[in-house]
C-alpha positions in Angstrom: 0.0 0.0 0.0 1.5 3.3 -1.0 2.1 5.3 2.1 1.8 8.7 2.9 4.9 9.6 1.9 7.0 9.8 -1.1 8.5 13.1 -2.0 11.0 12.6 0.8 8.4 11.1 2.9 8.1 7.4 2.7 5.9 5.1 0.7 4.5 1.7 1.7 2.5 -1.0 0.1 3.5 -2.1 -3.4 2.5 -4.8 -5.7 5.1 -7.4 -6.6 5.3 -8.0 -10.3 6.2 -11.1 -12.2 10.0 -10.9 -12.6 10.3 -8.4 -9.8 12.8 -9.4 -7.2 10.1 -9.6 -4.5 7.6 -11.6 -6.5 6.6 -14.9 -4.9 3.7 -17.4 -4.8 1.5 -14.9 -2.9 2.2 -12.3 -5.6 0.8 -14.7 -8.1 -2.1 -15.6 -5.8 -3.0 -12.0 -5.4 -3.1 -11.7 -9.2 -5.4 -14.7 -9.4 -7.6 -13.3 -6.7 -7.8 -10.0 -8.5 -6.0 -8.0 -5.8 -3.3 -5.5 -6.9 -0.8 -6.5 -4.1 0.0 -9.5 -1.9 -0.4 -7.3 1.2 -4.0 -8.3 1.2 -3.2 -11.6 2.8 -1.6 -9.9 5.8 -4.9 -8.1 6.5 -6.8 -11.4 5.9 -4.7 -13.1 8.6 -5.3 -10.2 11.0 -9.0 -10.2 10.4 -9.2 -14.0 10.8 -7.3 -13.9 14.1 -8.6 -10.6 15.7 -12.0 -9.9 13.9 -11.3 -6.2 13.7 -14.0 -5.5 11.1 -17.7 -6.4 11.1 -20.7 -5.8 8.9 -21.8 -2.2 8.7 -18.5 -0.8 10.1 -16.8 2.3 8.7 -13.2 1.7 8.0 -10.5 4.3 7.3 -7.5 3.0 5.3 -4.4 5.2 5.5 -2.0 4.9 2.6 -4.5 2.9 0.7 -2.8 2.6 -2.8 -2.8 0.3 -4.7 -6.1 -0.8 -3.2 -5.8 -4.4 -1.9 -6.8 -3.5 1.6 -9.7 -1.4 0.3 -11.1 -4.3 -1.6 -10.8 -6.8 1.3 -12.2 -4.4 3.9 -15.2 -3.6 1.6 -16.2 -7.2 1.6 -15.8 -7.5 5.4 -18.1 -4.5 6.1 -20.6 -5.4 3.4 -22.8 -3.0 1.3 -24.1 -1.3 4.4 -20.6 -0.5 5.6 -18.2 2.1 4.4 -14.5 2.1 3.5 -12.7 5.4 3.2 -9.2 5.5 1.8 -6.6 8.2 1.5 -3.2 8.2 -0.2 -1.0 10.8 -1.9 -0.9 8.3 -4.8 -3.9 7.6 -7.0 -5.8 4.3 -6.7 -6.4 3.2 -10.3 -8.4 0.0 -9.8 -12.1 -0.4 -10.0 -13.7 -0.1 -6.5 -17.0 -1.2 -5.0 -19.8 1.3 -4.4 -19.1 1.3 -0.6 -15.5 2.5 -1.1 -14.5 6.2 -1.3 -10.9 7.2 -2.0 -9.3 10.7 -1.7 -5.9 11.5 -3.1 -4.2 13.6 -0.6 -2.5 13.9 2.8 -4.8 13.1 5.8 -2.7 15.4 8.0 -3.4 18.4 5.8 -6.8 17.3 4.5 -9.3 20.2 4.1 -12.1 18.2 2.5 -14.8 18.5 5.2 -17.1 15.9 3.6 -14.4 13.3 3.8 -13.4 14.2 7.3 -17.0 14.0 8.4 -17.4 10.6 6.9 -14.2 9.4 8.7 -15.2 10.9 12.1 -16.4 8.2 14.5 -15.2 5.4 12.3 -14.9 1.9 13.8 -11.5 0.9 12.4 -8.3 2.7 11.3 -5.9 0.7 9.2 -2.3 1.7 8.4 0.0 -0.4 6.3 2.2 2.6 5.6 5.9 2.0 5.4 8.9 4.1 4.6 10.9 3.9 1.4 13.8 1.9 2.8 17.4 3.1 2.8 19.1 -0.2 3.7 20.0 1.2 7.1 17.8 -0.6 9.6 18.0 2.1 12.3 17.0 4.8 9.8 14.2 2.7 8.3 12.9 1.8 11.8 12.9 5.5 12.8 11.0 6.6 9.6 8.5 3.8 10.2 8.0 5.0 13.8 7.3 8.6 12.5 4.7 7.2 10.1 3.1 5.2 12.9 2.9 8.3 15.2 1.0 10.0 12.4 -1.3 7.1 12.0 -2.0 7.0 15.8 -2.8 10.7 15.7 -5.3 10.1 13.0 -6.8 7.2 14.9 -7.2 9.4 18.0 -8.9 12.0 15.9 -11.2 9.8 13.9 -12.0 6.6 15.8 -15.1 6.3 17.8 -15.2 4.9 21.4 -14.2 1.2 21.4 -12.8 1.6 17.9 -9.9 -0.5 16.6 -6.5 0.4 15.2 -4.1 -1.8 13.0 -0.7 -0.4 12.3 2.4 -1.7 10.7 5.8 -0.8 12.2 9.4 -1.8 11.6 11.1 -3.4 14.6 13.7 -1.0 16.0 14.7 1.1 19.0 11.5 3.1 18.9 9.1 0.2 18.9 8.7 -0.1 22.7 8.0 3.6 22.9 5.2 3.4 20.3 3.7 0.3 21.8 3.5 2.1 25.1 1.7 5.1 23.5 -0.8 2.7 21.9 -1.4 0.8 25.2 -2.4 4.1 26.9 -5.1 4.7 24.3 -6.6 1.3 23.8 -8.1 -1.4 26.1 -6.0 -4.2 24.5 -2.8 -4.2 22.4 -1.3 -7.2 20.7 1.8 -7.7 18.5 1.3 -9.9 15.5 3.4 -10.9 12.5 1.3 -12.5 9.7 2.8 -15.6 8.1 2.4 -13.9 4.8 5.1 -11.3 5.7 8.3 -11.9 3.9 10.7 -13.8 6.1 13.4 -11.2 5.8 11.0 -8.3 6.7 11.3 -6.5 10.0 7.7 -5.4 9.8 5.2 -6.4 12.5 1.7 -5.2 13.3 0.2 -3.7 16.3 -3.4 -4.7 16.8 -5.1 -2.3 19.2 -8.8 -2.8 20.1 -11.3 -0.8 22.1 -10.2 2.8 22.1 -10.6 4.4 25.5 
């Protein structure tokens, strides 16, 4: 999923392509299942284990391009639910009627209609990740900065007892971020989906029941 954040600020989800160095069997499976990126299977594992989304929920997907999480979430909430996505990159796939996407930056968003729709939502998802530099300490810090942004959005937009899913790279700042999340939610779990690449340092914080 493209994150908030290219132009010097990071970017996240991306679709592996046949011949791409990161392509694997899940890349091919995603193509067969009509998803633009293999990252969908991480969300599927999270949903199956923690049931973060239910029918009729409103879900906000931060860094939603290329759209795999949007598609999966839309099926979980059903036609009476809503999925709202935002990314500085365009989402160029066909989307269901219950999905609305804005191209822009949630932190500087001035679209009142979009913000009103996101207010009081049930779930905030963030699969944002930085453009990696090869330096683990730098990448982990940039991931931490993105996660702080995502948590700020969750605080602003989530309704009481809402849920927050956030990807973070393991690093020195992880314990600090986990502590911040625990203060704001009734439960906080750490989870690494099996569909994460073995060499990846990414893990997910699953926080439920916003205080």
